[in-house]
C-alpha positions as semicolon CSV with decimal commas, in nm:
position;residue;x (nm);y (nm);z (nm)
1;X;-1,694;-2,509;-6,348
2;X;-1,440;-2,735;-6,206
3;X;-1,378;-2,693;-5,832
4;X;-1,039;-2,783;-5,686
5;X;-0,918;-2,868;-5,335
6;X;-0,695;-2,625;-5,171
7;X;-0,458;-2,884;-5,017
8;X;-0,151;-2,871;-5,220
9;X;0,169;-2,695;-5,119
10;X;0,230;-2,345;-5,200
11;X;0,563;-2,167;-5,303
12;X;0,667;-1,873;-5,510
13;X;0,439;-1,577;-5,608
14;X;0,472;-1,329;-5,883
15;X;0,641;-0,992;-5,818
16;X;0,430;-0,695;-5,810
17;X;0,717;-0,451;-5,879
18;X;0,585;-0,176;-5,653
19;X;0,493;-0,068;-5,293
20;X;0,174;0,023;-5,161
21;X;0,108;0,277;-4,900
22;X;-0,181;0,271;-4,659
23;X;-0,103;0,552;-4,426
24;X;-0,427;0,687;-4,292
25;X;-0,522;1,032;-4,408
26;X;-0,787;1,307;-4,393
27;X;-1,102;1,203;-4,578
28;X;-1,153;1,370;-4,913
29;X;-1,499;1,410;-5,091
30;X;-1,594;1,106;-5,303
31;X;-1,851;1,070;-5,593
32;X;-2,201;0,979;-5,544
33;X;-2,312;0,619;-5,623
34;X;-2,525;0,497;-5,922
35;X;-2,890;0,454;-5,843
36;X;-3,160;0,313;-6,052
37;X;-3,375;0,646;-6,076
38;X;-3,757;0,593;-6,057
39;X;-3,968;0,715;-6,363
40;X;-4,268;0,895;-6,245
41;X;-4,505;0,721;-6,481
42;X;-4,527;0,577;-6,826
43;X;-4,700;0,890;-6,974
44;X;-4,427;1,129;-6,864
45;X;-4,175;0,929;-7,074
46;X;-4,086;1,159;-7,380
47;X;-3,857;1,022;-7,621
48;X;-3,623;1,240;-7,815
49;X;-3,645;1,234;-8,196
50;X;-3,391;1,016;-8,376
51;X;-3,246;1,308;-8,532
52;X;-3,150;1,468;-8,199
53;X;-2,992;1,160;-8,082
54;X;-2,801;1,086;-8,397
55;X;-2,678;1,451;-8,403
56;X;-2,540;1,402;-8,050
57;X;-2,392;1,081;-8,130
58;X;-2,228;1,215;-8,438
59;X;-2,068;1,484;-8,231
60;X;-1,926;1,225;-7,994
61;X;-1,792;1,005;-8,274
62;X;-1,627;1,297;-8,452
63;X;-1,448;1,372;-8,122
64;X;-1,328;1,021;-8,090
65;X;-1,205;1,037;-8,447
66;X;-1,003;1,347;-8,360
67;X;-0,839;1,156;-8,075
68;X;-1,031;1,339;-7,796
69;X;-1,039;1,142;-7,474
70;X;-1,202;1,185;-7,144
71;X;-0,968;0,998;-6,929
72;X;-1,037;1,187;-6,599
73;X;-1,381;1,032;-6,590
74;X;-1,320;0,685;-6,719
75;X;-1,194;0,416;-6,485
76;X;-1,287;0,088;-6,283
77;X;-1,623;0,022;-6,190
78;X;-1,757;0,132;-5,857
79;X;-1,899;-0,095;-5,579
80;X;-2,249;-0,091;-5,729
81;X;-2,103;-0,329;-6,000
82;X;-1,931;-0,538;-5,734
83;X;-2,238;-0,549;-5,512
84;X;-2,462;-0,683;-5,799
85;X;-2,187;-0,949;-5,882
86;X;-2,130;-1,046;-5,518
87;X;-2,517;-1,106;-5,476
88;X;-2,523;-0,991;-5,116
89;X;-2,828;-0,806;-5,180
90;X;-3,081;-0,940;-5,439
91;X;-3,115;-0,704;-5,736
92;X;-3,439;-0,601;-5,889
93;X;-3,536;-0,759;-6,222
94;X;-3,460;-0,421;-6,411
95;X;-3,191;-0,187;-6,280
96;X;-2,972;0,082;-6,437
97;X;-2,684;-0,177;-6,468
98;X;-2,916;-0,427;-6,656
99;X;-3,033;-0,158;-6,906
100;X;-2,664;-0,074;-6,990
101;X;-2,566;-0,445;-6,990
102;X;-2,868;-0,501;-7,257
103;X;-2,722;-0,212;-7,472
104;X;-2,368;-0,365;-7,486
105;X;-2,500;-0,714;-7,542
106;X;-2,723;-0,585;-7,841
107;X;-2,412;-0,405;-7,981
108;X;-2,266;-0,752;-8,091
109;X;-1,931;-0,666;-7,901
110;X;-1,913;-0,313;-8,097
111;X;-1,945;-0,151;-7,754
112;X;-1,818;-0,214;-7,415
113;X;-1,848;-0,079;-7,060
114;X;-1,548;0,066;-6,851
115;X;-1,724;0,127;-6,526
116;X;-1,887;0,413;-6,388
117;X;-1,792;0,759;-6,293
118;X;-1,973;1,092;-6,186
119;X;-2,304;0,904;-6,165
120;X;-2,303;0,756;-6,515
121;X;-2,203;0,450;-6,675
122;X;-1,899;0,454;-6,917
123;X;-1,990;0,307;-7,289
124;X;-1,716;0,314;-7,537
125;X;-1,633;0,138;-7,867
126;X;-1,448;-0,192;-7,832
127;X;-1,222;-0,080;-8,115
128;X;-1,144;0,280;-8,066
129;X;-0,990;0,297;-8,405
130;X;-1,293;0,198;-8,572
131;X;-1,603;0,303;-8,366
132;X;-1,964;0,220;-8,491
133;X;-2,152;0,491;-8,676
134;X;-2,422;0,701;-8,501
135;X;-2,673;0,510;-8,709
136;X;-2,547;0,191;-8,573
137;X;-2,520;0,304;-8,208
138;X;-2,901;0,419;-8,214
139;X;-2,977;0,064;-8,363
140;X;-2,822;-0,082;-8,067
141;X;-3,020;0,136;-7,838
142;X;-3,348;0,051;-8,006
143;X;-3,263;-0,332;-8,021
144;X;-3,203;-0,323;-7,648
145;X;-3,560;-0,154;-7,621
146;X;-3,440;0,155;-7,468
147;X;-3,552;0,506;-7,534
148;X;-3,328;0,829;-7,510
149;X;-3,533;1,085;-7,295
150;X;-3,252;1,341;-7,251
151;X;-2,904;1,428;-7,385
152;X;-2,705;1,655;-7,172
153;X;-2,412;1,837;-7,336
154;X;-2,066;1,840;-7,178
155;X;-2,016;2,049;-6,870
156;X;-2,393;2,139;-6,824
157;X;-2,600;2,061;-6,514
158;X;-2,647;1,684;-6,500
159;X;-2,358;1,618;-6,728
160;X;-2,116;1,341;-6,630
161;X;-1,833;1,457;-6,876
162;X;-1,649;1,759;-6,967
163;X;-1,605;1,632;-7,330
164;X;-1,890;1,400;-7,427
165;X;-2,264;1,395;-7,422
166;X;-2,446;1,227;-7,126
167;X;-2,731;1,010;-7,246
168;X;-3,034;0,933;-7,014
169;X;-3,235;0,621;-7,116
170;X;-3,505;0,421;-6,992
171;X;-3,735;0,126;-7,118
172;X;-4,112;0,178;-7,157
173;X;-4,304;-0,022;-6,903
174;X;-4,012;-0,023;-6,626
175;X;-3,962;0,239;-6,357
176;X;-3,596;0,293;-6,388
177;X;-3,356;0,496;-6,601
178;X;-3,002;0,506;-6,650
179;X;-2,733;0,744;-6,750
180;X;-2,415;0,678;-6,979
181;X;-2,145;0,874;-7,141
182;X;-2,048;0,755;-7,506
183;X;-1,683;0,838;-7,578
184;X;-1,346;0,720;-7,581
185;X;-1,185;0,722;-7,239
186;X;-0,884;0,499;-7,150
187;X;-0,720;0,449;-6,826
188;X;-0,373;0,298;-6,808
189;X;-0,506;-0,048;-6,803
190;X;-0,690;0,002;-7,119
191;X;-0,395;0,176;-7,302
192;X;-0,213;-0,128;-7,208
193;X;-0,453;-0,366;-7,344
194;X;-0,461;-0,173;-7,676
195;X;-0,103;-0,195;-7,715
196;X;-0,094;-0,561;-7,630
197;X;-0,369;-0,642;-7,878
198;X;-0,200;-0,445;-8,147
199;X;0,136;-0,633;-8,099
200;X;-0,027;-0,966;-8,088
201;X;-0,205;-0,900;-8,423
202;X;0,121;-0,787;-8,592
203;X;0,299;-1,094;-8,451
204;X;0,053;-1,303;-8,630
205;X;0,172;-1,163;-8,948
206;X;0,536;-1,217;-8,867
207;X;0,623;-0,861;-8,735
208;X;0,741;-0,899;-8,394
209;X;0,830;-0,628;-8,146
210;X;0,976;-0,634;-7,792
211;X;0,657;-0,714;-7,627
212;X;0,540;-0,979;-7,849
213;X;0,901;-1,157;-7,845
214;X;0,876;-1,169;-7,458
215;X;0,523;-1,273;-7,453
216;X;0,528;-1,561;-7,722
217;X;0,865;-1,657;-7,585
218;X;0,720;-1,732;-7,249
219;X;0,402;-1,890;-7,399
220;X;0,615;-2,129;-7,622
221;X;0,394;-2,052;-7,913
222;X;0,476;-1,946;-8,268
223;X;0,262;-1,639;-8,342
224;X;0,229;-1,759;-8,699
225;X;0,011;-2,014;-8,561
226;X;-0,256;-1,768;-8,455
227;X;-0,588;-1,784;-8,633
228;X;-0,770;-1,485;-8,466
229;X;-0,727;-1,247;-8,178
230;X;-1,024;-1,115;-7,993
231;X;-1,028;-0,844;-7,738
232;X;-1,242;-0,976;-7,450
233;X;-1,335;-0,676;-7,253
234;X;-1,702;-0,666;-7,363
235;X;-1,759;-1,001;-7,154
236;X;-1,573;-0,887;-6,865
237;X;-1,743;-0,950;-6,524
238;X;-1,664;-0,887;-6,163
239;X;-1,610;-1,182;-5,968
240;X;-1,727;-1,188;-5,593
241;X;-1,477;-1,282;-5,331
242;X;-1,530;-1,655;-5,236
243;X;-1,324;-1,954;-5,109
244;X;-1,386;-2,168;-5,407
245;X;-1,103;-2,230;-5,659
246;X;-1,244;-2,240;-6,025
247;X;-1,124;-2,216;-6,373
248;X;-1,183;-1,859;-6,464
249;X;-0,991;-1,810;-6,781
250;X;-1,280;-1,752;-7,019
251;X;-1,435;-1,523;-6,760
252;X;-1,153;-1,292;-6,671
253;X;-0,957;-1,288;-6,994
254;X;-0,874;-0,959;-7,158
255;X;-0,748;-1,107;-7,489
256;X;-0,842;-1,442;-7,640
257;X;-0,577;-1,594;-7,864
258;X;-0,726;-1,869;-8,087
259;X;-0,453;-2,095;-8,247
260;X;-0,499;-2,270;-8,580
261;X;-0,491;-2,605;-8,399
262;X;-0,817;-2,508;-8,232
263;X;-0,690;-2,428;-7,884
264;X;-0,740;-2,097;-7,708
265;X;-0,489;-1,906;-7,499
266;X;-0,675;-1,679;-7,231
267;X;-0,463;-1,383;-7,141
268;X;-0,532;-1,149;-6,838
269;X;-0,344;-0,836;-6,862
270;X;-0,217;-0,583;-6,560
271;X;-0,060;-0,261;-6,636
272;X;0,218;-0,133;-6,420
273;X;-0,024;0,041;-6,179
274;X;-0,290;-0,223;-6,178
275;X;-0,283;-0,379;-5,820
276;X;-0,649;-0,480;-5,737
277;X;-0,730;-0,844;-5,835
278;X;-1,051;-0,916;-5,637
279;X;-1,328;-0,720;-5,512
280;X;-1,680;-0,758;-5,373
281;X;-1,973;-0,582;-5,211
282;X;-1,996;-0,576;-4,848
283;X;-2,317;-0,369;-4,839
284;X;-2,525;-0,441;-4,513
285;X;-2,233;-0,551;-4,296
286;X;-2,269;-0,218;-4,126
287;X;-2,548;0,023;-4,076
288;X;-2,551;0,397;-3,985
289;X;-2,806;0,540;-3,764
290;X;-2,856;0,893;-3,661
291;X;-2,897;0,998;-3,286
292;X;-2,978;1,372;-3,299
293;X;-2,658;1,520;-3,436
294;X;-2,466;1,214;-3,361
295;X;-2,399;0,899;-3,586
296;X;-2,377;0,546;-3,478
297;X;-2,240;0,267;-3,682
298;X;-2,355;-0,099;-3,593
299;X;-2,213;-0,423;-3,720
300;X;-2,435;-0,678;-3,900
301;X;-2,382;-1,038;-4,009
302;X;-2,267;-1,080;-4,359
303;X;-2,178;-1,379;-4,572
304;X;-1,822;-1,255;-4,618
305;X;-1,753;-1,243;-4,248
306;X;-1,594;-1,575;-4,298
307;X;-1,313;-1,394;-4,493
308;X;-1,327;-1,082;-4,272
309;X;-1,374;-1,226;-3,927
310;X;-1,285;-1,589;-3,942
311;X;-0,987;-1,561;-4,184
312;X;-0,857;-1,205;-4,130
313;X;-0,956;-1,177;-3,756
314;X;-1,121;-0,855;-3,776
315;X;-1,327;-0,741;-3,495
316;X;-1,629;-0,576;-3,650
317;X;-1,739;-0,423;-3,325
318;X;-1,395;-0,243;-3,301
319;X;-1,429;-0,154;-3,677
320;X;-1,773;0,004;-3,614
321;X;-1,664;0,203;-3,308
322;X;-1,380;0,359;-3,515
323;X;-1,609;0,450;-3,795
324;X;-1,840;0,607;-3,535
325;X;-1,558;0,805;-3,403
326;X;-1,462;0,909;-3,763
327;X;-1,823;1,014;-3,853
328;X;-1,856;1,201;-3,532
329;X;-1,518;1,357;-3,521
330;X;-1,471;1,223;-3,184
331;X;-1,107;1,147;-3,076
332;X;-1,054;0,773;-3,088
333;X;-0,896;0,664;-2,740
334;X;-0,661;0,426;-2,860
335;X;-0,624;0,420;-3,246
336;X;-0,562;0,061;-3,355
337;X;-0,268;0,113;-3,604
338;X;-0,054;-0,181;-3,748
339;X;-0,191;-0,414;-3,476
340;X;-0,126;-0,792;-3,499
341;X;-0,436;-0,983;-3,597
342;X;-0,561;-1,340;-3,494
343;X;-0,564;-1,487;-3,844
344;X;-0,651;-1,824;-3,982
345;X;-0,389;-1,900;-4,243
346;X;-0,554;-2,192;-4,403
347;X;-0,860;-1,979;-4,460
348;X;-0,659;-1,703;-4,595
349;X;-0,490;-1,919;-4,859
350;X;-0,827;-2,032;-4,982
351;X;-0,948;-1,679;-5,048
352;X;-0,637;-1,568;-5,213
353;X;-0,627;-1,868;-5,437
354;X;-1,000;-1,827;-5,526
355;X;-0,936;-1,467;-5,608
356;X;-0,664;-1,563;-5,869
357;X;-0,843;-1,864;-6,009
358;X;-0,662;-2,052;-6,294
359;X;-0,712;-2,139;-6,652
360;X;-0,523;-1,840;-6,797
361;X;-0,182;-1,669;-6,865
362;X;-0,122;-1,377;-6,623
363;X;0,089;-1,095;-6,808
364;X;0,188;-0,799;-6,617
365;X;0,362;-0,497;-6,770
366;X;0,679;-0,378;-6,598
367;X;0,853;-0,098;-6,783
368;X;0,839;0,000;-7,145
369;X;0,784;-0,324;-7,347
370;X;0,911;-0,544;-7,056
371;X;0,646;-0,793;-6,923
372;X;0,613;-1,076;-6,670
373;X;0,433;-1,370;-6,801
374;X;0,298;-1,618;-6,543
375;X;0,147;-1,953;-6,638
376;X;-0,168;-1,988;-6,427
377;X;-0,336;-2,253;-6,677
378;X;-0,391;-2,522;-6,412
379;X;-0,468;-2,514;-6,045
380;X;-0,158;-2,673;-5,945
381;X;0,059;-2,394;-6,139
382;X;-0,140;-2,132;-5,978
383;X;-0,095;-2,291;-5,630
384;X;0,269;-2,295;-5,695
385;X;0,271;-1,907;-5,722
386;X;0,153;-1,858;-5,373
387;X;0,323;-1,861;-5,035
388;X;0,261;-1,944;-4,678
389;X;0,085;-1,698;-4,469
390;X;0,331;-1,561;-4,222
391;X;0,150;-1,266;-4,047
392;X;-0,145;-1,022;-4,066
393;X;-0,142;-0,683;-3,937
394;X;-0,433;-0,407;-3,970
395;X;-0,520;-0,050;-3,903
396;X;-0,871;0,011;-3,801
397;X;-1,077;0,341;-3,872
398;X;-1,014;0,613;-3,631
399;X;-1,008;0,984;-3,586
400;X;-0,783;1,210;-3,407
401;X;-0,701;1,587;-3,476
402;X;-0,411;1,526;-3,694
403;X;-0,496;1,192;-3,886
404;X;-0,805;1,003;-3,966
405;X;-0,934;0,732;-4,180
406;X;-1,267;0,568;-4,253
407;X;-1,097;0,271;-4,416
408;X;-0,966;-0,051;-4,255
409;X;-0,647;-0,183;-4,407
410;X;-0,533;-0,542;-4,369
411;X;-0,184;-0,620;-4,481
412;X;-0,120;-1,004;-4,533
413;X;0,258;-1,115;-4,562
414;X;0,347;-1,432;-4,726
415;X;0,678;-1,638;-4,773
416;X;0,666;-1,491;-5,130
417;X;0,481;-1,168;-5,144
418;X;0,230;-0,922;-4,966
419;X;-0,134;-0,861;-5,014
420;X;-0,342;-0,569;-4,895
421;X;-0,711;-0,599;-4,802
422;X;-0,912;-0,261;-4,807
423;X;-1,261;-0,263;-4,628
424;X;-1,415;0,058;-4,716
425;X;-1,679;0,293;-4,866
426;X;-1,541;0,459;-5,178
427;X;-1,847;0,668;-5,208
428;X;-1,986;0,950;-4,982
429;X;-2,101;0,725;-4,676
430;X;-1,891;0,624;-4,398
431;X;-1,998;0,259;-4,335
432;X;-1,785;-0,002;-4,542
433;X;-1,987;-0,127;-4,849
434;X;-1,708;-0,305;-5,037
435;X;-1,393;-0,513;-5,012
436;X;-1,072;-0,479;-5,238
437;X;-0,786;-0,721;-5,232
438;X;-0,459;-0,583;-5,380
439;X;-0,110;-0,695;-5,458
440;X;0,095;-0,548;-5,204
441;X;0,433;-0,652;-5,348
442;X;0,665;-0,958;-5,369
443;X;0,945;-1,074;-5,146
444;X;1,309;-0,968;-5,255
């Protein structure tokens, strides 16, 4: 991919249209992570008969056709997906992630994943209005060289959904298995994506609505010049945080608009509540050790320390001490709340610019059919949407009798907007394993 020097001037950034609260709160229970579960031995693998799998798939397909959704268990991917993408820890040749990726790949874009929840991957039809038949899904499973060893009905022990079946698959000759839920579940981002796709398709036939009028007015394109429109979610990947600016249009596009003149418009969509635009694994940066009944958290070097320490000015020793207090419920002597940080503005610019990338149109939902359309098709245009870094404040993990947090929250102020960096563990542990960068709002 083309790389670009980050030495150009920066100005206006697009409005997020909302606020973000990062007040420390008492911890709540989190869901367990996704692990590649060992299979005891090759002889112990007992494949379910095709008829049983077809029957379960038929049940799920009928529910989808009836409009049943399982929205409370579908959502963004957890840190396991991000860690694999970040490459901080070398992944084994075969993992639960790779098994599900192979299943999706063999579906020829008929299936897509929408992350993980409750210990299982989420697999759903790319076109919810036209799901593949149960026979077709079974063919995809077999094409991926997977075998179904168990189907857990909704709500039963081992189930990851209250409405759809949970399928446990493996591959003969490997020592891992994976669980997935096959059903229709849409978060708000996916709903917006589907609305946008249908609007664009109708516009290509001359039927415009408020959304398509705003979109194509900003794009400067006659929708009658559209050849095909493709939903691109099946190719969606997690990008690690880095300081290299690249053309990422084909990689992060939600909808690809192919025009009759041969050109392609890559469109990245964000609904009203979508604020996360970069994430990466931070596993290994902190290690937890037990000393009797007490827990001790120790900081270790990590490749992303260039961002966390050098750019943001985070003191990892202080962060580890705060997490240790949190884990042991030991009152922190002097909680570090909204403290000024010794930041490196140039480095922060590099990382924020890299998080956006360029080569696409950024379409953000406002209210109803209103959208903001931002041209990020070139590096120069993208850089023109960023501002100068004016300040960085942070809250470190701490524990007190009335408030506590295991998350480190860093707020970045610029001349045109604000960003929030969360260094956290979104699962059941305490040591940070991921970093999220969010849009925190634009200057008024």
